[in-house]
CHARMM-style PDB file with segment names, atoms N, HN, CA, C and O in Angstrom:
ATOM      1  N   UNK     1     107.908 127.546  76.276  1.00  0.00      PROA
ATOM      2  CA  UNK     1     108.283 126.157  76.272  1.00  0.00      PROA
ATOM      3  C   UNK     1     107.341 125.424  75.325  1.00  0.00      PROA
ATOM      4  O   UNK     1     106.131 125.646  75.349  1.00  0.00      PROA
ATOM      5  N   UNK     2     107.891 124.567  74.505  1.00  0.00      PROA
ATOM      6  HN  UNK     2     108.874 124.387  74.485  1.00  0.00      PROA
ATOM      7  CA  UNK     2     107.084 123.797  73.572  1.00  0.00      PROA
ATOM      8  C   UNK     2     107.245 122.313  73.856  1.00  0.00      PROA
ATOM      9  O   UNK     2     108.310 121.845  74.259  1.00  0.00      PROA
ATOM     10  N   UNK     3     106.157 121.590  73.633  1.00  0.00      PROA
ATOM     11  HN  UNK     3     105.292 121.970  73.305  1.00  0.00      PROA
ATOM     12  CA  UNK     3     106.173 120.148  73.806  1.00  0.00      PROA
ATOM     13  C   UNK     3     105.779 119.489  72.491  1.00  0.00      PROA
ATOM     14  O   UNK     3     105.065 120.079  71.680  1.00  0.00      PROA
ATOM     15  N   UNK     4     106.241 118.288  72.291  1.00  0.00      PROA
ATOM     16  HN  UNK     4     106.821 117.809  72.950  1.00  0.00      PROA
ATOM     17  CA  UNK     4     105.867 117.506  71.120  1.00  0.00      PROA
ATOM     18  C   UNK     4     105.094 116.283  71.583  1.00  0.00      PROA
ATOM     19  O   UNK     4     105.162 115.897  72.750  1.00  0.00      PROA
ATOM     20  N   UNK     5     104.366 115.683  70.669  1.00  0.00      PROA
ATOM     21  HN  UNK     5     104.310 115.997  69.721  1.00  0.00      PROA
ATOM     22  CA  UNK     5     103.674 114.440  70.966  1.00  0.00      PROA
ATOM     23  C   UNK     5     103.762 113.544  69.738  1.00  0.00      PROA
ATOM     24  O   UNK     5     104.258 113.950  68.687  1.00  0.00      PROA
ATOM     25  N   UNK     6     103.280 112.336  69.889  1.00  0.00      PROA
ATOM     26  HN  UNK     6     102.877 112.006  70.743  1.00  0.00      PROA
ATOM     27  CA  UNK     6     103.311 111.382  68.784  1.00  0.00      PROA
ATOM     28  C   UNK     6     101.889 110.963  68.444  1.00  0.00      PROA
ATOM     29  O   UNK     6     100.987 111.088  69.273  1.00  0.00      PROA
ATOM     30  N   UNK     7     101.685 110.470  67.236  1.00  0.00      PROA
ATOM     31  HN  UNK     7     102.417 110.368  66.563  1.00  0.00      PROA
ATOM     32  CA  UNK     7     100.356 109.971  66.873  1.00  0.00      PROA
ATOM     33  C   UNK     7      99.895 108.840  67.805  1.00  0.00      PROA
ATOM     34  O   UNK     7      98.704 108.720  68.090  1.00  0.00      PROA
ATOM     35  N   UNK     8     100.826 108.020  68.273  1.00  0.00      PROA
ATOM     36  HN  UNK     8     101.794 108.117  68.041  1.00  0.00      PROA
ATOM     37  CA  UNK     8     100.477 106.928  69.181  1.00  0.00      PROA
ATOM     38  C   UNK     8      99.935 107.467  70.501  1.00  0.00      PROA
ATOM     39  O   UNK     8      98.980 106.920  71.052  1.00  0.00      PROA
ATOM     40  N   UNK     9     100.535 108.528  71.001  1.00  0.00      PROA
ATOM     41  HN  UNK     9     101.311 108.973  70.554  1.00  0.00      PROA
ATOM     42  CA  UNK     9     100.055 109.152  72.234  1.00  0.00      PROA
ATOM     43  C   UNK     9      98.626 109.654  72.044  1.00  0.00      PROA
ATOM     44  O   UNK     9      97.752 109.386  72.868  1.00  0.00      PROA
ATOM     45  N   UNK    10      98.396 110.382  70.953  1.00  0.00      PROA
ATOM     46  HN  UNK    10      99.106 110.599  70.283  1.00  0.00      PROA
ATOM     47  CA  UNK    10      97.054 110.905  70.689  1.00  0.00      PROA
ATOM     48  C   UNK    10      96.046 109.772  70.558  1.00  0.00      PROA
ATOM     49  O   UNK    10      94.949 109.840  71.112  1.00  0.00      PROA
ATOM     50  N   UNK    11      96.420 108.735  69.826  1.00  0.00      PROA
ATOM     51  HN  UNK    11      97.311 108.680  69.376  1.00  0.00      PROA
ATOM     52  CA  UNK    11      95.528 107.594  69.611  1.00  0.00      PROA
ATOM     53  C   UNK    11      95.183 106.893  70.922  1.00  0.00      PROA
ATOM     54  O   UNK    11      94.046 106.463  71.116  1.00  0.00      PROA
ATOM     55  N   UNK    12      96.160 106.776  71.822  1.00  0.00      PROA
ATOM     56  HN  UNK    12      97.084 107.125  71.665  1.00  0.00      PROA
ATOM     57  CA  UNK    12      95.911 106.073  73.083  1.00  0.00      PROA
ATOM     58  C   UNK    12      94.894 106.808  73.951  1.00  0.00      PROA
ATOM     59  O   UNK    12      94.276 106.196  74.822  1.00  0.00      PROA
ATOM     60  N   UNK    13      94.711 108.108  73.731  1.00  0.00      PROA
ATOM     61  HN  UNK    13      95.213 108.605  73.024  1.00  0.00      PROA
ATOM     62  CA  UNK    13      93.718 108.878  74.481  1.00  0.00      PROA
ATOM     63  C   UNK    13      92.488 109.198  73.633  1.00  0.00      PROA
ATOM     64  O   UNK    13      91.646 110.003  74.033  1.00  0.00      PROA
ATOM     65  N   UNK    14      92.386 108.574  72.475  1.00  0.00      PROA
ATOM     66  HN  UNK    14      93.069 107.920  72.150  1.00  0.00      PROA
ATOM     67  CA  UNK    14      91.219 108.767  71.621  1.00  0.00      PROA
ATOM     68  C   UNK    14      91.152 110.139  70.973  1.00  0.00      PROA
ATOM     69  O   UNK    14      90.064 110.653  70.715  1.00  0.00      PROA
ATOM     70  N   UNK    15      92.305 110.733  70.709  1.00  0.00      PROA
ATOM     71  HN  UNK    15      93.189 110.315  70.919  1.00  0.00      PROA
ATOM     72  CA  UNK    15      92.351 112.059  70.101  1.00  0.00      PROA
ATOM     73  C   UNK    15      92.810 111.943  68.654  1.00  0.00      PROA
ATOM     74  O   UNK    15      93.687 111.142  68.332  1.00  0.00      PROA
ATOM     75  N   UNK    16      92.206 112.754  67.781  1.00  0.00      PROA
ATOM     76  HN  UNK    16      91.493 113.405  68.042  1.00  0.00      PROA
ATOM     77  CA  UNK    16      92.632 112.776  66.386  1.00  0.00      PROA
ATOM     78  C   UNK    16      93.769 113.761  66.167  1.00  0.00      PROA
ATOM     79  O   UNK    16      94.644 113.542  65.330  1.00  0.00      PROA
ATOM     80  N   UNK    17      93.747 114.856  66.934  1.00  0.00      PROA
ATOM     81  HN  UNK    17      93.037 115.034  67.615  1.00  0.00      PROA
ATOM     82  CA  UNK    17      94.796 115.867  66.824  1.00  0.00      PROA
ATOM     83  C   UNK    17      94.861 116.641  68.128  1.00  0.00      PROA
ATOM     84  O   UNK    17      94.049 116.439  69.031  1.00  0.00      PROA
ATOM     85  N   UNK    18      95.839 117.529  68.208  1.00  0.00      PROA
ATOM     86  HN  UNK    18      96.498 117.693  67.475  1.00  0.00      PROA
ATOM     87  CA  UNK    18      95.961 118.363  69.404  1.00  0.00      PROA
ATOM     88  C   UNK    18      94.772 119.305  69.556  1.00  0.00      PROA
ATOM     89  O   UNK    18      94.492 119.783  70.655  1.00  0.00      PROA
ATOM     90  N   UNK    19      94.078 119.570  68.462  1.00  0.00      PROA
ATOM     91  HN  UNK    19      94.305 119.182  67.569  1.00  0.00      PROA
ATOM     92  CA  UNK    19      92.893 120.437  68.507  1.00  0.00      PROA
ATOM     93  C   UNK    19      91.777 119.812  69.343  1.00  0.00      PROA
ATOM     94  O   UNK    19      90.885 120.520  69.810  1.00  0.00      PROA
ATOM     95  N   UNK    20      91.818 118.497  69.535  1.00  0.00      PROA
ATOM     96  HN  UNK    20      92.542 117.921  69.156  1.00  0.00      PROA
ATOM     97  CA  UNK    20      90.791 117.811  70.331  1.00  0.00      PROA
ATOM     98  C   UNK    20      90.988 117.996  71.831  1.00  0.00      PROA
ATOM     99  O   UNK    20      90.109 117.660  72.625  1.00  0.00      PROA
ATOM    100  N   UNK    21      92.135 118.527  72.214  1.00  0.00      PROA
ATOM    101  HN  UNK    21      92.850 118.799  71.569  1.00  0.00      PROA
ATOM    102  CA  UNK    21      92.390 118.755  73.638  1.00  0.00      PROA
ATOM    103  C   UNK    21      91.563 119.936  74.134  1.00  0.00      PROA
ATOM    104  O   UNK    21      91.318 120.877  73.379  1.00  0.00      PROA
ATOM    105  N   UNK    22      91.132 119.900  75.391  1.00  0.00      PROA
ATOM    106  HN  UNK    22      91.332 119.136  76.005  1.00  0.00      PROA
ATOM    107  CA  UNK    22      90.383 121.039  75.929  1.00  0.00      PROA
ATOM    108  C   UNK    22      91.303 122.244  76.114  1.00  0.00      PROA
ATOM    109  O   UNK    22      92.521 122.110  76.224  1.00  0.00      PROA
ATOM    110  N   UNK    23      90.682 123.427  76.145  1.00  0.00      PROA
ATOM    111  HN  UNK    23      89.692 123.536  76.056  1.00  0.00      PROA
ATOM    112  CA  UNK    23      91.458 124.644  76.396  1.00  0.00      PROA
ATOM    113  C   UNK    23      92.053 124.584  77.789  1.00  0.00      PROA
ATOM    114  O   UNK    23      91.459 124.029  78.714  1.00  0.00      PROA
ATOM    115  N   UNK    24      93.218 125.156  77.921  1.00  0.00      PROA
ATOM    116  HN  UNK    24      93.700 125.607  77.170  1.00  0.00      PROA
ATOM    117  CA  UNK    24      93.903 125.185  79.203  1.00  0.00      PROA
ATOM    118  C   UNK    24      93.469 126.419  79.971  1.00  0.00      PROA
ATOM    119  O   UNK    24      93.654 127.550  79.520  1.00  0.00      PROA
ATOM    120  N   UNK    25      92.892 126.184  81.133  1.00  0.00      PROA
ATOM    121  HN  UNK    25      92.742 125.265  81.500  1.00  0.00      PROA
ATOM    122  CA  UNK    25      92.492 127.296  81.988  1.00  0.00      PROA
ATOM    123  C   UNK    25      93.517 127.404  83.106  1.00  0.00      PROA
ATOM    124  O   UNK    25      93.690 126.481  83.902  1.00  0.00      PROA
ATOM    125  N   UNK    26      94.181 128.526  83.153  1.00  0.00      PROA
ATOM    126  HN  UNK    26      94.041 129.276  82.506  1.00  0.00      PROA
ATOM    127  CA  UNK    26      95.222 128.720  84.150  1.00  0.00      PROA
ATOM    128  C   UNK    26      94.721 129.719  85.182  1.00  0.00      PROA
ATOM    129  O   UNK    26      94.350 130.846  84.855  1.00  0.00      PROA
ATOM    130  N   UNK    27      94.720 129.283  86.421  1.00  0.00      PROA
ATOM    131  HN  UNK    27      95.022 128.367  86.686  1.00  0.00      PROA
ATOM    132  CA  UNK    27      94.368 130.181  87.508  1.00  0.00      PROA
ATOM    133  C   UNK    27      95.621 130.425  88.328  1.00  0.00      PROA
ATOM    134  O   UNK    27      96.253 129.489  88.819  1.00  0.00      PROA
ATOM    135  N   UNK    28      95.966 131.676  88.466  1.00  0.00      PROA
ATOM    136  HN  UNK    28      95.453 132.436  88.067  1.00  0.00      PROA
ATOM    137  CA  UNK    28      97.146 132.010  89.246  1.00  0.00      PROA
ATOM    138  C   UNK    28      96.714 132.187  90.690  1.00  0.00      PROA
ATOM    139  O   UNK    28      95.902 133.055  91.012  1.00  0.00      PROA
ATOM    140  N   UNK    29      97.263 131.358  91.545  1.00  0.00      PROA
ATOM    141  HN  UNK    29      97.922 130.653  91.284  1.00  0.00      PROA
ATOM    142  CA  UNK    29      96.924 131.428  92.960  1.00  0.00      PROA
ATOM    143  C   UNK    29      97.950 132.259  93.700  1.00  0.00      PROA
ATOM    144  O   UNK    29      99.132 132.287  93.356  1.00  0.00      PROA
ATOM    145  N   UNK    30      97.467 132.928  94.720  1.00  0.00      PROA
ATOM    146  HN  UNK    30      96.508 132.905  95.000  1.00  0.00      PROA
ATOM    147  CA  UNK    30      98.381 133.641  95.600  1.00  0.00      PROA
ATOM    148  C   UNK    30      99.065 132.620  96.494  1.00  0.00      PROA
ATOM    149  O   UNK    30      98.465 131.611  96.865  1.00  0.00      PROA
ATOM    150  N   UNK    31     100.298 132.877  96.833  1.00  0.00      PROA
ATOM    151  HN  UNK    31     100.785 133.697  96.532  1.00  0.00      PROA
ATOM    152  CA  UNK    31     100.956 131.965  97.780  1.00  0.00      PROA
ATOM    153  C   UNK    31     100.172 131.929  99.088  1.00  0.00      PROA
ATOM    154  O   UNK    31      99.730 132.962  99.592  1.00  0.00      PROA
ATOM    155  N   UNK    32     100.013 130.760  99.609  1.00  0.00      PROA
ATOM    156  HN  UNK    32     100.372 129.922  99.200  1.00  0.00      PROA
ATOM    157  CA  UNK    32      99.267 130.603 100.853  1.00  0.00      PROA
ATOM    158  C   UNK    32     100.172 130.841 102.042  1.00  0.00      PROA
ATOM    159  O   UNK    32     101.336 130.441 102.058  1.00  0.00      PROA
ATOM    160  N   UNK    33      99.612 131.496 103.024  1.00  0.00      PROA
ATOM    161  HN  UNK    33      98.666 131.821 103.010  1.00  0.00      PROA
ATOM    162  CA  UNK    33     100.356 131.711 104.252  1.00  0.00      PROA
ATOM    163  C   UNK    33     100.008 130.595 105.219  1.00  0.00      PROA
ATOM    164  O   UNK    33      98.834 130.333 105.482  1.00  0.00      PROA
ATOM    165  N   UNK    34     101.007 129.956 105.735  1.00  0.00      PROA
ATOM    166  HN  UNK    34     101.960 130.169 105.521  1.00  0.00      PROA
ATOM    167  CA  UNK    34     100.795 128.869 106.677  1.00  0.00      PROA
ATOM    168  C   UNK    34     101.008 129.374 108.086  1.00  0.00      PROA
ATOM    169  O   UNK    34     101.970 130.087 108.371  1.00  0.00      PROA
ATOM    170  N   UNK    35     100.109 128.998 108.950  1.00  0.00      PROA
ATOM    171  HN  UNK    35      99.328 128.419 108.719  1.00  0.00      PROA
ATOM    172  CA  UNK    35     100.255 129.353 110.361  1.00  0.00      PROA
ATOM    173  C   UNK    35     100.937 128.183 111.061  1.00  0.00      PROA
ATOM    174  O   UNK    35     100.283 127.217 111.456  1.00  0.00      PROA
ATOM    175  N   UNK    36     102.225 128.277 111.206  1.00  0.00      PROA
ATOM    176  HN  UNK    36     102.756 129.061 110.884  1.00  0.00      PROA
ATOM    177  CA  UNK    36     102.989 127.213 111.841  1.00  0.00      PROA
ATOM    178  C   UNK    36     103.309 127.603 113.275  1.00  0.00      PROA
ATOM    179  O   UNK    36     103.578 128.769 113.565  1.00  0.00      PROA
ATOM    180  N   UNK    37     103.277 126.624 114.168  1.00  0.00      PROA
ATOM    181  HN  UNK    37     103.057 125.677 113.933  1.00  0.00      PROA
ATOM    182  CA  UNK    37     103.610 126.952 115.558  1.00  0.00      PROA
ATOM    183  C   UNK    37     105.091 127.320 115.672  1.00  0.00      PROA
ATOM    184  O   UNK    37     105.948 126.743 115.002  1.00  0.00      PROA
ATOM    185  N   UNK    38     105.355 128.269 116.516  1.00  0.00      PROA
ATOM    186  HN  UNK    38     104.659 128.737 117.060  1.00  0.00      PROA
ATOM    187  CA  UNK    38     106.736 128.671 116.743  1.00  0.00      PROA
ATOM    188  C   UNK    38     107.374 127.765 117.785  1.00  0.00      PROA
ATOM    189  O   UNK    38     106.748 127.414 118.785  1.00  0.00      PROA
ATOM    190  N   UNK    39     108.596 127.399 117.545  1.00  0.00      PROA
ATOM    191  HN  UNK    39     109.104 127.684 116.732  1.00  0.00      PROA
ATOM    192  CA  UNK    39     109.329 126.580 118.504  1.00  0.00      PROA
ATOM    193  C   UNK    39     110.192 127.527 119.327  1.00  0.00      PROA
ATOM    194  O   UNK    39     111.006 128.278 118.790  1.00  0.00      PROA
ATOM    195  N   UNK    40     110.003 127.475 120.605  1.00  0.00      PROA
ATOM    196  HN  UNK    40     109.342 126.864 121.041  1.00  0.00      PROA
ATOM    197  CA  UNK    40     110.774 128.352 121.484  1.00  0.00      PROA
ATOM    198  C   UNK    40     111.778 127.520 122.258  1.00  0.00      PROA
ATOM    199  O   UNK    40     111.708 126.291 122.267  1.00  0.00      PROA
ATOM    200  N   UNK    41     112.687 128.181 122.889  1.00  0.00      PROA
ATOM    201  HN  UNK    41     112.743 129.179 122.882  1.00  0.00      PROA
ATOM    202  CA  UNK    41     113.725 127.494 123.648  1.00  0.00      PROA
ATOM    203  C   UNK    41     113.204 126.791 124.884  1.00  0.00      PROA
ATOM    204  O   UNK    41     113.905 125.946 125.441  1.00  0.00      PROA
ATOM    205  N   UNK    42     111.979 127.112 125.342  1.00  0.00      PROA
ATOM    206  HN  UNK    42     111.409 127.799 124.890  1.00  0.00      PROA
ATOM    207  CA  UNK    42     111.478 126.482 126.550  1.00  0.00      PROA
ATOM    208  C   UNK    42     110.666 125.221 126.263  1.00  0.00      PROA
ATOM    209  O   UNK    42     109.965 124.729 127.148  1.00  0.00      PROA
ATOM    210  N   UNK    43     110.748 124.689 125.041  1.00  0.00      PROA
ATOM    211  HN  UNK    43     111.318 125.088 124.322  1.00  0.00      PROA
ATOM    212  CA  UNK    43     110.061 123.439 124.735  1.00  0.00      PROA
ATOM    213  C   UNK    43     110.785 122.290 125.428  1.00  0.00      PROA
ATOM    214  O   UNK    43     112.011 122.272 125.528  1.00  0.00      PROA
ATOM    215  N   UNK    44     109.996 121.337 125.900  1.00  0.00      PROA
ATOM    216  HN  UNK    44     108.999 121.351 125.819  1.00  0.00      PROA
ATOM    217  CA  UNK    44     110.600 120.194 126.589  1.00  0.00      PROA
ATOM    218  C   UNK    44     111.198 119.235 125.569  1.00  0.00      PROA
ATOM    219  O   UNK    44     110.603 119.003 124.517  1.00  0.00      PROA
ATOM    220  N   UNK    45     112.367 118.676 125.868  1.00  0.00      PROA
ATOM    221  HN  UNK    45     112.850 118.864 126.723  1.00  0.00      PROA
ATOM    222  CA  UNK    45     112.983 117.736 124.931  1.00  0.00      PROA
ATOM    223  C   UNK    45     112.161 116.446 124.839  1.00  0.00      PROA
ATOM    224  O   UNK    45     111.526 116.018 125.803  1.00  0.00      PROA
ATOM    225  N   UNK    46     112.195 115.857 123.674  1.00  0.00      PROA
ATOM    226  HN  UNK    46     112.711 116.205 122.891  1.00  0.00      PROA
ATOM    227  CA  UNK    46     111.496 114.594 123.454  1.00  0.00      PROA
ATOM    228  C   UNK    46     112.390 113.465 123.928  1.00  0.00      PROA
ATOM    229  O   UNK    46     113.574 113.411 123.599  1.00  0.00      PROA
ATOM    230  N   UNK    47     111.807 112.562 124.708  1.00  0.00      PROA
ATOM    231  HN  UNK    47     110.844 112.606 124.976  1.00  0.00      PROA
ATOM    232  CA  UNK    47     112.594 111.432 125.206  1.00  0.00      PROA
ATOM    233  C   UNK    47     112.702 110.363 124.130  1.00  0.00      PROA
ATOM    234  O   UNK    47     111.720 110.029 123.466  1.00  0.00      PROA
ATOM    235  N   UNK    48     113.890 109.842 123.969  1.00  0.00      PROA
ATOM    236  HN  UNK    48     114.687 110.113 124.508  1.00  0.00      PROA
ATOM    237  CA  UNK    48     114.110 108.747 123.038  1.00  0.00      PROA
ATOM    238  C   UNK    48     113.551 107.469 123.649  1.00  0.00      PROA
ATOM    239  O   UNK    48     113.632 107.286 124.864  1.00  0.00      PROA
ATOM    240  N   UNK    49     112.982 106.574 122.828  1.00  0.00      PROA
ATOM    241  HN  UNK    49     112.916 106.722 121.842  1.00  0.00      PROA
ATOM    242  CA  UNK    49     112.478 105.318 123.382  1.00  0.00      PROA
ATOM    243  C   UNK    49     113.629 104.442 123.872  1.00  0.00      PROA
ATOM    244  O   UNK    49     114.739 104.487 123.341  1.00  0.00      PROA
ATOM    245  N   UNK    50     113.339 103.653 124.889  1.00  0.00      PROA
ATOM    246  HN  UNK    50     112.438 103.617 125.321  1.00  0.00      PROA
ATOM    247  CA  UNK    50     114.356 102.740 125.412  1.00  0.00      PROA
ATOM    248  C   UNK    50     114.525 101.584 124.440  1.00  0.00      PROA
ATOM    249  O   UNK    50     113.710 101.395 123.537  1.00  0.00      PROA
ATOM    250  N   UNK    51     115.586 100.814 124.629  1.00  0.00      PROA
ATOM    251  HN  UNK    51     116.249 100.967 125.362  1.00  0.00      PROA
ATOM    252  CA  UNK    51     115.813  99.652 123.770  1.00  0.00      PROA
ATOM    253  C   UNK    51     114.668  98.660 123.904  1.00  0.00      PROA
ATOM    254  O   UNK    51     114.279  98.022 122.926  1.00  0.00      PROA
ATOM    255  N   UNK    52     114.125  98.527 125.117  1.00  0.00      PROA
ATOM    256  HN  UNK    52     114.441  99.045 125.912  1.00  0.00      PROA
ATOM    257  CA  UNK    52     112.997  97.618 125.335  1.00  0.00      PROA
ATOM    258  C   UNK    52     111.772  98.079 124.545  1.00  0.00      PROA
ATOM    259  O   UNK    52     111.084  97.262 123.933  1.00  0.00      PROA
ATOM    260  N   UNK    53     111.498  99.387 124.555  1.00  0.00      PROA
ATOM    261  HN  UNK    53     112.057 100.051 125.052  1.00  0.00      PROA
ATOM    262  CA  UNK    53     110.353  99.910 123.823  1.00  0.00      PROA
ATOM    263  C   UNK    53     110.520  99.697 122.316  1.00  0.00      PROA
ATOM    264  O   UNK    53     109.564  99.350 121.623  1.00  0.00      PROA
ATOM    265  N   UNK    54     111.729  99.907 121.821  1.00  0.00      PROA
ATOM    266  HN  UNK    54     112.505 100.189 122.384  1.00  0.00      PROA
ATOM    267  CA  UNK    54     111.996  99.703 120.400  1.00  0.00      PROA
ATOM    268  C   UNK    54     111.790  98.242 120.037  1.00  0.00      PROA
ATOM    269  O   UNK    54     111.145  97.937 119.034  1.00  0.00      PROA
ATOM    270  N   UNK    55     112.333  97.331 120.847  1.00  0.00      PROA
ATOM    271  HN  UNK    55     112.857  97.579 121.662  1.00  0.00      PROA
ATOM    272  CA  UNK    55     112.194  95.897 120.587  1.00  0.00      PROA
ATOM    273  C   UNK    55     110.723  95.491 120.624  1.00  0.00      PROA
ATOM    274  O   UNK    55     110.281  94.679 119.812  1.00  0.00      PROA
ATOM    275  N   UNK    56     109.969  96.052 121.560  1.00  0.00      PROA
ATOM    276  HN  UNK    56     110.328  96.711 122.220  1.00  0.00      PROA
ATOM    277  CA  UNK    56     108.544  95.723 121.682  1.00  0.00      PROA
ATOM    278  C   UNK    56     107.772  96.193 120.448  1.00  0.00      PROA
ATOM    279  O   UNK    56     106.906  95.479 119.942  1.00  0.00      PROA
ATOM    280  N   UNK    57     108.089  97.389 119.971  1.00  0.00      PROA
ATOM    281  HN  UNK    57     108.793  97.968 120.381  1.00  0.00      PROA
ATOM    282  CA  UNK    57     107.411  97.909 118.780  1.00  0.00      PROA
ATOM    283  C   UNK    57     107.747  97.083 117.549  1.00  0.00      PROA
ATOM    284  O   UNK    57     106.883  96.835 116.709  1.00  0.00      PROA
ATOM    285  N   UNK    58     108.997  96.656 117.441  1.00  0.00      PROA
ATOM    286  HN  UNK    58     109.699  96.858 118.124  1.00  0.00      PROA
ATOM    287  CA  UNK    58     109.401  95.814 116.308  1.00  0.00      PROA
ATOM    288  C   UNK    58     108.650  94.496 116.363  1.00  0.00      PROA
ATOM    289  O   UNK    58     108.162  94.009 115.344  1.00  0.00      PROA
ATOM    290  N   UNK    59     108.560  93.926 117.545  1.00  0.00      PROA
ATOM    291  HN  UNK    59     108.957  94.322 118.373  1.00  0.00      PROA
ATOM    292  CA  UNK    59     107.858  92.660 117.727  1.00  0.00      PROA
ATOM    293  C   UNK    59     106.380  92.811 117.358  1.00  0.00      PROA
ATOM    294  O   UNK    59     105.816  91.937 116.700  1.00  0.00      PROA
ATOM    295  N   UNK    60     105.753  93.906 117.773  1.00  0.00      PROA
ATOM    296  HN  UNK    60     106.211  94.616 118.308  1.00  0.00      PROA
ATOM    297  CA  UNK    60     104.343  94.148 117.458  1.00  0.00      PROA
ATOM    298  C   UNK    60     104.145  94.302 115.953  1.00  0.00      PROA
ATOM    299  O   UNK    60     103.174  93.794 115.393  1.00  0.00      PROA
ATOM    300  N   UNK    61     105.062  94.998 115.307  1.00  0.00      PROA
ATOM    301  HN  UNK    61     105.851  95.411 115.762  1.00  0.00      PROA
ATOM    302  CA  UNK    61     104.961  95.215 113.871  1.00  0.00      PROA
ATOM    303  C   UNK    61     105.106  93.906 113.114  1.00  0.00      PROA
ATOM    304  O   UNK    61     104.353  93.640 112.177  1.00  0.00      PROA
ATOM    305  N   UNK    62     106.071  93.088 113.516  1.00  0.00      PROA
ATOM    306  HN  UNK    62     106.683  93.304 114.277  1.00  0.00      PROA
ATOM    307  CA  UNK    62     106.301  91.818 112.834  1.00  0.00      PROA
ATOM    308  C   UNK    62     105.141  90.859 113.042  1.00  0.00      PROA
ATOM    309  O   UNK    62     104.794  90.112 112.128  1.00  0.00      PROA
ATOM    310  N   UNK    63     104.535  90.862 114.217  1.00  0.00      PROA
ATOM    311  HN  UNK    63     104.817  91.470 114.960  1.00  0.00      PROA
ATOM    312  CA  UNK    63     103.422  89.950 114.476  1.00  0.00      PROA
ATOM    313  C   UNK    63     102.160  90.404 113.747  1.00  0.00      PROA
ATOM    314  O   UNK    63     101.281  89.587 113.474  1.00  0.00      PROA
ATOM    315  N   UNK    64     102.059  91.690 113.430  1.00  0.00      PROA
ATOM    316  HN  UNK    64     102.773  92.354 113.653  1.00  0.00      PROA
ATOM    317  CA  UNK    64     100.896  92.205 112.713  1.00  0.00      PROA
ATOM    318  C   UNK    64     100.959  91.857 111.230  1.00  0.00      PROA
ATOM    319  O   UNK    64      99.933  91.852 110.550  1.00  0.00      PROA
ATOM    320  N   UNK    65     102.138  91.572 110.733  1.00  0.00      PROA
ATOM    321  HN  UNK    65     102.971  91.577 111.285  1.00  0.00      PROA
ATOM    322  CA  UNK    65     102.302  91.252 109.305  1.00  0.00      PROA
ATOM    323  C   UNK    65     101.972  89.836 109.107  1.00  0.00      PROA
ATOM    324  OT1 UNK    65     102.037  89.338 107.984  1.00  0.00      PROA
TER     325      UNK     65
END
């Protein structure tokens, strides 16, 4: 893949030419393994907030602004 640039771009970063750019150091990382918790069928369902709780939270948010 090739990229182009303009003299204005180089000038805005105080560069005279592309040769003034630092060498590119590429480090290839191994994919990281994530330890995620497993969701099982015996998890308790999350309760939805009541209309009163929603209204109270909206009121608190608006008064904080």
